[in-house]
C-alpha positions as CSV (number, residue, x, y, z in Angstrom):
1,M,-9.3,-12.4,-11.6
2,L,-8.2,-9.8,-9.1
3,L,-6.8,-7.7,-11.9
4,S,-10.0,-7.7,-13.8
5,S,-11.9,-6.7,-10.7
6,L,-9.6,-3.8,-10.0
7,T,-9.8,-2.8,-13.7
8,A,-13.6,-2.8,-13.5
9,A,-13.6,-0.9,-10.3
10,G,-11.3,1.8,-11.5
11,P,-13.7,3.7,-13.7
12,L,-16.3,3.7,-10.9
13,L,-14.0,5.5,-8.5
14,A,-13.3,9.2,-8.6
15,P,-9.6,9.6,-9.1
16,I,-7.6,11.7,-6.8
17,A,-5.7,14.6,-8.5
18,A,-2.1,13.8,-8.6
19,A,-0.3,16.6,-6.8
20,P,3.4,16.7,-6.1
21,N,4.7,16.1,-2.6
22,E,6.0,19.5,-1.7
23,F,7.5,18.7,1.7
24,E,10.6,17.2,3.2
25,P,10.4,13.4,3.3
26,P,8.8,12.3,6.6
27,Q,11.1,11.2,9.3
28,V,10.5,7.7,10.6
29,H,11.7,7.6,14.2
30,H,12.9,4.4,15.8
31,D,14.3,4.3,19.3
32,S,18.0,4.1,19.4
33,A,17.9,0.5,20.7
34,S,15.9,-0.8,17.7
35,V,16.6,-1.1,14.0
36,P,13.8,-1.2,11.5
37,A,12.9,-4.6,10.2
38,K,14.8,-5.7,7.0
39,L,11.6,-5.4,4.9
40,V,11.1,-1.8,6.1
41,Q,14.6,-1.0,5.0
42,I,14.2,-2.6,1.6
43,V,10.9,-0.7,1.0
44,R,12.5,2.6,2.0
45,N,15.5,2.0,-0.3
46,T,13.3,1.0,-3.3
47,S,10.3,3.3,-2.9
48,G,11.9,6.6,-2.1
49,R,11.6,7.6,-5.8
50,Y,7.9,7.7,-5.3
51,I,7.9,10.4,-2.7
52,D,6.8,12.6,-5.6
53,V,3.4,11.2,-6.6
54,N,4.0,12.3,-10.2
55,V,6.8,9.7,-10.5
56,A,4.4,7.0,-9.2
57,V,1.8,8.0,-11.8
58,A,4.4,7.9,-14.5
59,A,5.3,4.4,-13.4
60,K,1.6,3.4,-14.0
61,Y,0.4,3.6,-10.4
62,Q,-3.2,4.9,-10.3
63,P,-5.4,6.0,-7.3
64,L,-8.2,3.6,-6.6
65,F,-10.8,3.3,-3.8
66,G,-10.3,6.9,-2.5
67,C,-8.8,7.4,0.9
68,V,-9.4,4.3,3.0
69,T,-10.3,4.9,6.6
70,G,-10.3,2.4,9.5
71,P,-13.5,0.7,10.7
72,D,-13.2,2.5,14.0
73,H,-9.9,4.3,14.1
74,G,-6.9,5.1,11.9
75,A,-6.6,4.9,8.2
76,M,-4.6,3.5,5.4
77,G,-4.7,6.4,3.0
78,I,-5.0,6.6,-0.8
79,H,-3.8,3.5,-2.6
80,Y,-2.0,4.1,-5.9
81,I,-2.1,0.7,-7.5
82,N,0.0,-0.7,-10.4
83,L,-2.5,-3.1,-12.0
84,A,0.2,-4.9,-14.0
85,L,2.0,-5.8,-10.7
86,V,-1.2,-6.9,-9.1
87,G,-1.9,-9.2,-12.0
88,D,1.5,-10.9,-12.2
89,G,0.8,-13.3,-9.4
90,E,4.2,-12.6,-7.8
91,V,5.5,-10.8,-4.7
92,D,8.8,-9.0,-4.8
93,S,10.0,-6.8,-1.9
94,T,11.4,-4.2,-4.3
95,R,8.2,-3.9,-6.4
96,P,5.1,-3.2,-4.2
97,E,1.7,-3.5,-6.0
98,A,0.4,-0.4,-4.2
99,L,1.9,2.9,-2.9
100,I,0.0,4.5,0.0
101,Y,-0.3,8.2,0.3
102,E,-1.8,10.4,3.0
103,P,-3.7,13.5,1.8
104,F,-2.6,16.9,3.1
105,P,-3.6,20.4,2.1
106,G,-2.2,20.8,-1.5
107,G,-1.1,17.3,-2.1
108,V,-0.3,13.8,-0.8
109,R,2.7,12.3,1.0
110,L,4.0,8.8,0.8
111,V,3.5,6.9,4.0
112,G,3.8,3.2,3.1
113,V,3.3,0.5,0.6
114,E,1.1,-2.6,0.2
115,F,2.0,-5.9,-1.4
116,I,-1.1,-7.6,-2.9
117,V,-1.6,-10.9,-4.7
118,D,-4.8,-12.8,-5.7
119,A,-5.2,-15.7,-3.4
120,A,-6.4,-18.2,-6.0
121,T,-3.5,-17.4,-8.3
122,W,-1.0,-17.6,-5.5
123,L,-2.3,-20.9,-4.1
124,A,-2.4,-22.5,-7.6
125,H,1.4,-22.4,-7.4
126,H,2.2,-22.4,-3.7
127,S,1.1,-24.5,-0.7
128,S,1.2,-21.6,1.8
129,P,0.5,-17.9,2.0
130,P,3.1,-15.5,0.8
131,M,5.8,-14.1,3.0
132,L,8.4,-11.4,2.4
133,E,11.5,-11.2,4.6
134,G,9.8,-13.2,7.3
135,Q,6.6,-11.1,7.3
136,A,3.4,-13.1,6.7
137,F,0.7,-11.8,4.4
138,Q,-2.9,-11.4,5.7
139,L,-5.8,-13.1,3.9
140,V,-8.7,-10.7,2.9
141,S,-11.7,-12.8,2.1
142,S,-14.5,-12.1,-0.3
143,P,-16.8,-10.3,0.0
144,N,-14.8,-7.4,1.2
145,R,-15.2,-3.6,1.2
146,F,-13.4,-3.3,-2.1
147,G,-15.6,-5.8,-4.0
148,L,-12.5,-7.9,-4.9
149,P,-12.0,-11.7,-4.9
150,T,-10.1,-13.1,-1.9
151,F,-6.5,-11.8,-1.8
152,F,-3.4,-11.7,0.3
153,E,-1.9,-8.4,1.4
154,L,0.9,-7.0,3.5
155,H,1.2,-3.3,4.5
156,V,4.6,-1.8,5.2
157,W,4.6,1.5,7.0
158,A,8.1,2.5,5.8
159,W,7.5,6.3,5.5
160,R,5.3,6.9,8.6
161,D,5.6,5.2,12.0
162,N,2.7,3.1,13.0
163,P,2.3,3.0,16.8
164,N,0.9,-0.6,16.4
165,G,3.7,-1.9,14.2
166,A,5.2,-1.5,10.8
167,F,3.1,-4.3,9.3
168,V,-0.3,-3.6,10.8
169,D,-3.1,-2.7,8.3
170,W,-4.5,0.4,10.0
171,N,-2.3,3.3,11.1
172,N,-3.6,5.6,13.8
173,D,-1.2,8.3,12.7
174,V,-2.6,8.4,9.2
175,T,-5.8,10.4,8.4
176,C,-8.1,11.0,5.4
177,E,-9.4,14.3,6.9
178,N,-7.3,16.5,4.5
179,Q,-8.6,15.1,1.2
């Protein structure tokens, strides 16, 4: 159901031109006393190939919903979504359903990922919300700003520090101003 909603929404949304990431990969800074959470490390290890957005497009990730900004501050960025992964009803720390890019003059840069699963599909086979490496997914009820049925999601800011935490939805250090 979520997959069909995303598929239907796709043609209604103006795609973002795929531009290569022509920059050095962003440095994620962690104070010397802390180590990034295990899930952040897994995401960095498995999503680094998508720093070049053209690799993401070749892997069937497509931009949907434009650049998502926060309700009062911060942003998420442009979600490049792999509809086949969204529709599989599974969560896998090495295969995010969405890659999140921040626009910058001349292109986009990878800042994080999002894991997404349709709530009805998940709950038909599980008695509790999904978790990855100890991180709980958030429930996004319907109706929502995306026009999607209720789903579970988890953001991982693996390529851009988030002052509010690596798993918080909105990132005050991400902007849509350069789209």
